[in-house]
N, C-alpha and C positions, 0 to 999 in steps of 0.2 A: 457731955454726951447728950443730955436732955436738950440743951440749946442747939446742938448739931441736928438732932432729929426734928426739932421744931422748924429750924431753917430749911431742912430738906423737904418737910411736908409742904411748907409755904412755896418753896421753889417748884415742887411737883404740881401743886394746884395752879400756880402761875403758868407753868409750862403747858398744862392741860388747856387753860383758857386761851393762851396764845395759839396753840395748835388748832383748837376748835375754831377760833376766829379766822385763822388762815384758811382752814378748810371751808368755812362759810364763804369767805371772799373768793376762793378759787371756784367753788360751785357757782357763786353768783356770776363770775366772769364767764364760766362755761355755759350757764343757762340764760344769761342776759338779764336785763332788768325785769322786775316783777310785772308780768302782763296781767296778773290777777288784780293789781291795784292801780297800775299806770299803763292802761292799754294804749296802743298807738291808734291813730285814726283808721288804720286798715285792719283792725282786729277782726271785724265782722266779715271781711271779704273772703270768699271761698273760691279755691281753685276748682274750676268746673271739671277738670280732668281727674282730680284726686278726691274731691269732696272735702268736707270739713274735718278738722282734727280737734281734739279736746284742748281748748285754750287754757283750761284750768282757772277760769275767772271766778272770783268770789265776791260776795256782797252780803251784808247783813240780811237782806231781804230773802236770800235763799234758805236760810236756816229755819226749818219749820214750814217751808213753802209747799204748796201742792199745785202742780201744773195740770190744769183740767183739759188740755188739748195737745196731745203728743202723737206724732205719726212715726212709728218705728216698725221694724220687721218682727215677725213675718207679716207681710202685707203685699198686696198688688201695687204696682206703680200708681202714682197719683196723676192728676191732670197733666197732659203733655208728656207722659212717660217718666216723670220724676220719680226716681227710686229712693228708698229709705237709706239713710247713712249709717244706721246702727240698729242692732236688734234690741228687743225689750230687756234682755238680761244685762247687756252692757249699759243700756240707758239707766236701768235701776241701780247698778253699781256706781255709776258716775253721780247720779242724784244723791245716793246715800253718802258718798264721799264729800259732798258739799253740804251735808246736813239737812237735805230736804226731807219732808215728812212723807211725800208720796207723789204720784201723778196718775193721770187718766189716759189710757191708751185708746186712741180713737181709730176705728176702721169704718170706711165708707161703705164697703161692699160685702161684709160678712160679720158673723157673730164671734169670730175667733178671739177678740180682745178679752172676753170673759175668761176663757180657758187660759190664756197667757197670764192674766192676772193671778189666777190660781197657781200656776207653775212658779211664778216669781215669788209669791208668798211662801211656797213650799220649799223651794230650792235656793233662794237668795236671802230673804229676810222675812220671817213670818209677820212681823209687825209693820213692815213697810206698807203704807196705805196706797196700794195700786188697785185701780178699778178699770173696768172696760166701758167703752162708749161706742155704740153702733148707730148707723143711720138707716132710714127707711127708703132705700133706693130699689131699682128694678132687681138687682141681684139678691136682695133680701125679701122680695115680694111686695114692695111698696108699703102702703098703709095696711099693716098685717099684724093682727092680734096673735096669730100663731108664732110669728117671729119673736114678738115680745115675750110670750110665755116661754118659748125655748130659751131665750137669752137669760131669763131670770132663773132658769132651772139648771144651768151649767154648774158643775160641781164648784163649791165654794160660795157661789152666789155673789161673785164680784163684778158681774156685769151690772152697772149701776145707772148709766145715763143712756136713755133711749131718745133718738133724735129723729125729727122730721126729715123729709128728703133733702139731700145735699147735691150730689152730682147729677141727680135726675130731677131737681126742683125746677120750678118755672123760671128762676133766674138763670138757669143754664141755657135758656133758649132765647133770651131777650136781646142779646147783643147782635148787631148786624153780622150775618154770615155764620152764626153759631150752629145752625142746622145744615150747613153745607157739608157734603161728604168729606171734602179736604180738611175741614175743621174737626168733624166728628171722629175721623180716624186717629186724631191726636188726643181728643178730649173724652169722647164717649164712644169708643169703637163698637160696643155691643149694640148700639142703636142701628148700625148698618147691617146687623144680623137678625134684627127683630122683624116680625111680620109687618108689612107695610101699613097696616091699620093701627099699629101701636101708637098711642098718644105720645107726643114729643116730650112730655114731662108728666110727673106724678102730681096730680092736683091735690091741694090742701083746702082750698076755699073756692067759693063761687058767689058772685054778687055780694061781696062783703060779709059773707058768713062762712064759718068752717063747715066742711062737708060732714054729713051725719056719721060716716065711718071714722072720721078723725076724732069727733067728739066721743064716739064709742071707745076708740082706742085709748083716749086720755082717761076715760072713766075706768077702764080695766086697769090701766097703769096705776091709778090712784089706790086701787084695792089690792093689787098683787104684791107679794113679798118674795124676796129672793131666797132660794134654797140655802140651807145651812147658816147663812149669816143674817137672815130675816131682815134684810135691808129694804128700804123704800126706794122706789125708782124716782129718777129725776127726768123731767122733760126738757129737751133742748129743741130750739125752734128751727134748726137747720138753715139752709140757704134760702130763707123766705123773703118775701117782699116786705117793705116796711109795715104795710097794713097787716100782713099775716103774722108778723112778729107780735104785734099787739093782740090780735085775736087769740093766738096760741097762749100768750102769757095770761090773758084774762081767763080763758077756759081752764088752763092748768091750775091757776091760783084758786079759782072757784072750787076745783075738785080737791084742793088741799095739797097739791104737788109743789115741790121746789122747782123753779123754772129758770133756765139759762137761755138768754137770747144769744144765738150763735153769731159772733162777731158782726153785729148789725151795722156798725158804723155810726156816725153822728146823725141819726134820723130824728125827725120831729116827734116820733112816738116814744122816745126814751123816757122823758119825765113821767109820762103816764104809766109806762111799764114798771118803772122804779116805784111809783106810788102803790102799785098793786103788790109789790114785794118780790118782783122778779129780779134776777141778777143779770147784768149786762157783761158779756164777754169782750174783753179788750185784748187783742193779740199782740204779744211782744214782737212777733215777726214783722209787724207793720210799724214798730216803734224804733227799733235799734239802728236801722240802716240810714235814716235821713234825719236832718234837723227838722224838716217839716213834720215827719212822723212823731218825733219827740214832743214838739210843740202842740200838735193836735191831741196827743194823749193827755198832756197836762191840762189842756183846755177842757177836755171831756171830764176829767176829774173835778175841775172847778164847776162845771155845768150841772152834773147830777150827783156828785158826791162819791167819795171812795167807798162809802158803806154800801153802795149799789153795784159796784164793779168787781169783776174777777179777772185777773190777768192770767191768760193761758198763752202758751208760746205759738202753737200751730207750727212747730218746728220738728226736726227729726229727719227732714229730707236732705238730699245732697246739695240742694240749692241754698241751704241756710246753715248758720253755725249750730253747734250742738245745743239742745234745749237749755241746759244749765247756763251756758254762756249767753244765750239769748235772753234769759231772765236777768242775768247780771247786767248786761249792757242796757236793757230796757229800763231797769231800776235806776241806773246812773243817769240815763238820759232824762227820765222824768224828774229825778231829784234836781238836776241842773235847771229845770224849768219851774222849780218851786214846790214840787210835790214832796210832802214831808215823809219821814220814815214811818210815822204812825199811819199815814194814808197808804204807803206801800205795804205795810204789814196787814192792813185790812184787805187789800186786793190780792196779796200773795198767800196769805196764811189763814186769816180769820174767816173771810167769806167763802173760800173754797171748802173749808171744813163744815161750815153751816150748810152749804149746798149739798154736800154728800152725807149729811147727818152724823158727822163725827163730833166727838167732844172737843172743847177748846184745847188748844195746844198748851201743854204744861210748860210753864216758864218759872225758873227758880233763880233768884239772885244769890250767887255764891260768893263769899268772901274768902280769899286765900291769903294766908300770911306769906309775904314775900320779903325775906331778909329783914324782918322786923317791921315792914310796912304792909299795907293792904292793897290788893288789886281786886276790884269787883268786876264780875262779868255775868251777863245774862246767859243762861245755858238752857238747853232743852234735851230731852232724851232721844237718842238716835234709835233706829230699828234694832241695833245690836246691843242695846242696854247701856251704851256708853254715853257720855255727855258731850254735846257739841257746843262749842263756844260761839256766841254771836260776836263778842268783842273781847279781844285779849287785853292783857295789862298794858298800861301806858309806860313804856320803858324809860321815858324821860322823867316820869314821876315815881315809878315803882321799879326798883332794880331787880335783882335776880330772884326768880321763884325758887322755893325749896324743891329738892329733887322729887319729881313725880307729883308736885302739887297740882298742876294743871295738865289734863290729858284730854285729847280729843282723837277721833278716828283720823287716820292719815289720809291725805289726798295725794294725787299724783305729783311727783317731784317734791315731796315733803318727807322729812324724817318724822317719826312718831313724836308728837308733842303739840304744843299750842301753835296755831297758825297766826303769825303776826301780820298786820295789814301791809307793812312795808316790805315784806320779804316773800319771795316765792318759795325759798327753801328755809325751813325753820330749824335752826341749830341750837335753840336755847336749851332744850332739855339735854342735848348732848354735852353742853358746857357744864351743866349742874349735876349730872349723874355721878 
């Protein structure tokens, strides 16, 4: 009888493994190969009639990352009428599912991002590090201390980055035809409604010097603290000229502010700005689409060093992939050009935290016994208090984990359990439960 029961138990376990394996294979056929780890060359292409969908891409660089430049709803359309593809709540949920630490919601024309950050922290995940970022355009009063004070006092105090002019900067007027009515109706329609004597742009400097009102604003920014959270503000340089990027970086650093050069490109002033201690924003939206973009990003890392660079997506619009997918594709593209994981971690995780005044990301090496063998994985705390794995066990070396030994928040198209690099659907925990 005992032998019969032992045989039956073994048969039952074998049957469970076979059934689970068949289930995984069936789901794999249904869902296709893992786009999360083996993306096709067309992964980034977006149907203009439908907009992007969540590709579910993953990468070690996402776990603990903070995207400092995200465009989501609620917001007005961007340049050319480009609308946002998802709202801030959905963006937060997707980011959390990939193990991200937070992001910064940028608005060009209003102060609403601070309030939205408060709502996400209250209703989605209190410890998800979401902040707001607003710019000094005509809609917000230009170079305006009152707008700065208001932004810092919105409940929660999560408005954290205050930016110089973007859509109404001098660079919005320098391209041939930029001030033609036919162009303005697509890019800056409010200019057609303004009094005729309105300047075509909001000035930041004159004759190689910052305007007095800009210096005054930066001085106030250095002293003010956000309500409730008592945070220090960050100065972003906006869509400035190369010379203005450096002028703003120098003034901001002299006043003791953390400074972010807004996607300046590879300008001659970068080494000096980096020497001053400013961070250079490198947008993933300009990296992931082309080989030239990937190569240029890697060259910039070699030129000024990853310790001076922050990768933000500038994604969230219908013309781009989702921000999490954008980060994953950009990381892979730079890695293919020799950028190391350590450099990616600096640009995706360490430097954004420094910019925003956050403590270093907690990382713990966890060893879990797996069928008598050990699998190590670097893990970090998610906003829900769960642990998110950067790297799962190597199944070729370490067989079955014990039931419930490794757990992580689920992602779309995944069962609850560890997310293995080679699978879009993770069935391991199902087998061992």
